[in-house]
C-alpha positions in Angstrom: -0.1 0.0 -0.1 1.5 3.4 -1.0 1.0 6.4 1.4 1.5 9.9 0.1 3.6 12.3 2.1 4.7 15.9 1.5 8.4 16.4 1.4 10.5 19.7 1.7 12.1 19.4 -1.8 11.2 21.8 -4.5 10.3 20.6 -8.2 13.4 22.5 -9.4 15.7 20.5 -7.2 14.7 17.3 -8.9 17.1 17.1 -11.8 16.4 14.3 -14.5 18.7 11.5 -13.7 19.9 12.8 -10.4 19.4 11.8 -6.8 18.4 14.4 -4.0 18.1 13.9 -0.1 15.1 15.0 1.9 13.0 13.7 4.8 9.3 13.2 5.7 8.0 12.2 9.0 11.3 11.8 10.4 12.7 9.3 7.9 15.6 10.2 5.8 14.7 9.8 1.9 16.4 9.8 -1.4 14.3 11.0 -4.2 15.2 10.5 -7.9 13.6 11.8 -11.2 14.2 9.1 -13.6 14.7 9.8 -17.4 11.0 9.3 -18.2 10.3 12.1 -15.8 8.7 10.1 -13.0 9.8 10.4 -9.4 10.5 7.7 -7.0 11.5 8.0 -3.1 13.0 5.4 -1.1 15.0 5.1 2.2 18.2 7.1 2.2 20.1 4.3 4.0 22.3 1.8 2.6 21.5 -1.8 3.7 25.3 -2.7 3.9 26.9 0.5 5.5 25.8 3.7 7.0 26.0 5.4 3.6 23.3 7.5 1.9 22.2 6.3 -1.5 21.3 9.9 -2.4 25.2 10.6 -2.4 25.7 7.8 -5.1 24.8 7.9 -8.6 21.7 7.0 -10.7 22.3 4.6 -13.7 19.1 4.5 -15.4 16.7 3.1 -12.7 19.5 1.8 -10.6 21.1 3.4 -7.6 24.8 2.9 -7.3 26.3 3.3 -3.9 29.1 5.6 -3.4 30.7 3.7 -0.6 30.9 0.4 -2.2 29.5 0.5 -5.7 26.6 -1.8 -5.1 23.6 -1.2 -7.2 
């Protein structure tokens, strides 16, 4: 089930093919605008280390972690 929340990130900060960091309800989020213009958000915490996926790179629809290159 999806739940919509408002985040403190302006439309202009969401560059195509890039990641941005924000938060909502106390949860750190990574937000990405994909090449097709759609926007996705997910937990901004790497499952392997204490790294932020929003600091990594977006390769199509895959996030590449800056710390260890996992995608």
